[in-house]
Steps between C-alpha positions, in 0.01 A plus 500: 500500500263764618571875563346776696633857488538660838584846362235720327485391131504830339772635741752225405471484126833568329502704184716410204567862459707516820731210388814605318567348167130453404550563122290401203130457476495168686829540676622193319812347651576834681332671780161342596575163362793408725325673793197276462698186425763515777272366775214261564164622376157444669179676376317719746139538385290820544123545517529620151707231322687738272635685813671197625880487536790263495702481821869447425660349800801302594753775440528618855343829440163666431270756649190259552469211743340179379400203702568193290389146573757230416461116516720353779401134474224325314248603763662800664526868397701784632454876465784743433500884473708619215584839347389554143463768240154525348501544125180596340349253237547749218870546570573124569318379181753640247788337694319164516408508137873579408590145633548263201328160531829314474691709755607285802411575853790579726703813579384757441171357411322299778245225431207711629577765229501224239161383611354851507644572154322192365178612661543856362560365148199284527290790620618724225425233251136473627470882463641495150238238401221692641442249785386751774156569623399805689333432842410667829719420804378450859490868571340601179836564344560455136731203445589261222510121500649255257250338260376350297771246506525251209589133541883567455488752788329239712749230420785742573362614835273215621485644850526875417873541532703659212833345607 
């Protein structure tokens, strides 16, 4: 599935401060966690990776419009415009990390949230082990990339996917 945002990225980002019930440092199991997990998630990248956001869609509401591409048949795709809330990476990360590895997908947690939670945990694991290298992005922007990866990392993610 691919996504493009048709609304201005910075105009549509939802702030956790605006959501009622956002209590605790990570909003664990109240506030931001249920908000993030009660819809499908797709990552919307930004030129500067840390400014990316998660689009929460499938709830029938949201201030941003996303055009998503879905498989229809093995060799056919269809586009669909959906409403979504954009949640900054820094706000979504605590909610994703609050998901236990043995929690089943299903209401209120969708499979996409489960996959992004596994990717977030893998990424935090790389950070904790010092597996980040500073680099310069295409627009001379300071960015980080994963590395150096050890053989266990390469076995776990042979094609670069964390989940």
